[in-house]
C-alpha positions, 0 to 999 in steps of 0.5 A: 563987083556986080555979078549981073553987070553983063545980064541982058533980058532973056527970052522966055516961054509961056507954058500953056496950063489950065487955071494959072500962069507959068513963065519960064526964062531958060537963060535968066542967068549965064553959066559962069555967073551961076557958078559964082553964085552957087559958091557964095550961096553955099558959103554965105547962107545959114543952111539947116536941115529942119524936122517937119511934121506929116500926118503926126509924124516927124521927118528930116527934110531930104534937103537943106533950107533957109528963110530970108526976108523983111523983118517980121515976115515969118513963114509957116508950113509942115508944122514949122514956123521960120523966122526971117534971117536978115537979107544978105547983099547978095540976096538983095542983088538977086532979088532986085534983078528978078523984080526988075525983069518980071515987074513984081515986088518980093519981101522974102525968099525960101532957099533949098539945097539939093545936095544930090538925086536923093534929095527931094521935095514932096507934093504940095501947093504954095497956098499958105495963108501968109501968101495971100490969094494967088501968090506970085512966086519967082523960082531961080535954079542954079546948078544941076538940071532937075525935073520939076513935076506939076499935077492937077489937085482933082486929077492926079493923072493930069500931070507934066514935068518941067526940066529946070536948067541951070540959070533958069527962072520960073514965074508961077502966078494966077490960080495955079496954087489953087488947082496945081500941086508941084514937087521935085522927085528923087532921081538916079540920074542926077548927082550934082548939087542944086540950089533953088531960091523961091522969091515971094511976098508974105502978106500982113 
């Protein structure tokens, strides 16, 4: 069964930001489809809790992660080198839907499972050399709404938050990874599961 057979082209919001491009599609996937996607992804994906190194110390990531992509498209960050799991049919279907909307091609995806408000992601920029110059990243959110934070690298006071709703898609492009960092902070408000799929391209 095609999960997306009834999908229409969603409305979008271009978010004004200095040095970069942010486009938000709040209704990219409908609620009933999002529920079915979450169940299948939680069951089918090879989830792991990785150990990362920050300033010479090792920590368990406060979330579950997994990396899928074309053969040979490994990804490195925080002392990790992730070889890709082979694409599943479901991930390829999601990727095709996103590519058709944003008119870009992706060869890999990083999945994150936030198991409640205590799971998080610290400040960082997706500026690893494997992603090339001005990487284009499409981020799909499923489940609990969480606030995605941005701050300017040279002026942390210049910051803002964007609530990422269930079924929404956020496209990050242009120079945003050069000038901005982003994070998903812990919250006492949220207690539900959230899955995030960030489609990207590893360059040779």
